[in-house]
C-alpha positions in Angstrom: -19.3 1.4 36.0 -16.8 0.8 38.6 -15.3 3.6 40.6 -11.8 2.1 40.2 -10.2 -0.2 37.7 -7.1 -2.4 38.2 -4.8 -1.3 35.3 -1.8 -3.4 36.5 -2.9 -6.4 34.5 -3.2 -4.6 31.2 -0.9 -5.7 28.4 0.1 -3.8 25.3 -2.0 -4.6 22.3 -0.1 -5.5 19.1 -1.9 -4.3 16.0 -2.6 -7.1 13.5 -2.2 -4.8 10.5 1.4 -3.9 11.1 2.6 -6.5 8.5 0.6 -4.6 5.8 1.8 -1.1 6.6 3.1 0.8 3.6 6.0 3.1 3.5 5.5 6.5 1.9 7.9 7.3 -0.9 8.4 10.0 -3.4 8.7 8.9 -7.0 8.9 10.7 -10.3 6.7 9.3 -13.0 5.9 10.4 -16.5 2.5 12.2 -16.8 1.2 9.5 -19.2 1.8 6.8 -16.6 -0.1 8.8 -13.9 -2.9 9.5 -16.4 -3.1 5.8 -17.3 -3.4 4.6 -13.7 -5.8 7.4 -12.8 -8.0 6.4 -15.7 -7.8 2.8 -14.7 -8.7 3.9 -11.2 -11.8 5.6 -12.4 -12.9 2.5 -14.3 -12.2 0.0 -11.5 -13.1 2.1 -8.5 -9.7 1.4 -6.8 -7.3 4.2 -5.8 -4.6 4.7 -8.4 -1.8 4.3 -5.8 -3.2 0.9 -4.8 -3.2 -0.1 -8.5 0.4 1.0 -8.8 1.3 -1.0 -5.7 -0.5 -4.1 -7.1 1.3 -3.9 -10.4 4.7 -3.4 -8.8 4.0 -6.2 -6.2 3.0 -8.6 -9.1 6.2 -7.6 -11.0 8.4 -8.2 -7.9 6.6 -11.5 -7.0 7.3 -12.9 -10.5 10.9 -11.8 -10.1 10.7 -9.9 -13.4 13.6 -7.8 -14.6 13.1 -4.7 -16.7 14.0 -5.1 -20.4 16.5 -2.6 -21.8 14.4 -1.8 -24.9 13.8 1.8 -24.2 
């Protein structure tokens, strides 16, 4: 190891994962919806929040609009 290091040539590193950062949100869901995704999570081994994100991303990527049949 050196006794001294020249730190003047250091540059700030830019993390490569910043494009994939997720924003925390609070959302109210029906208990049945949460139970469905938690059950699916247990079957697939994926976290239920990741499954929710995947379904919502797929919905948005396909530019789907909700039907008013409720």
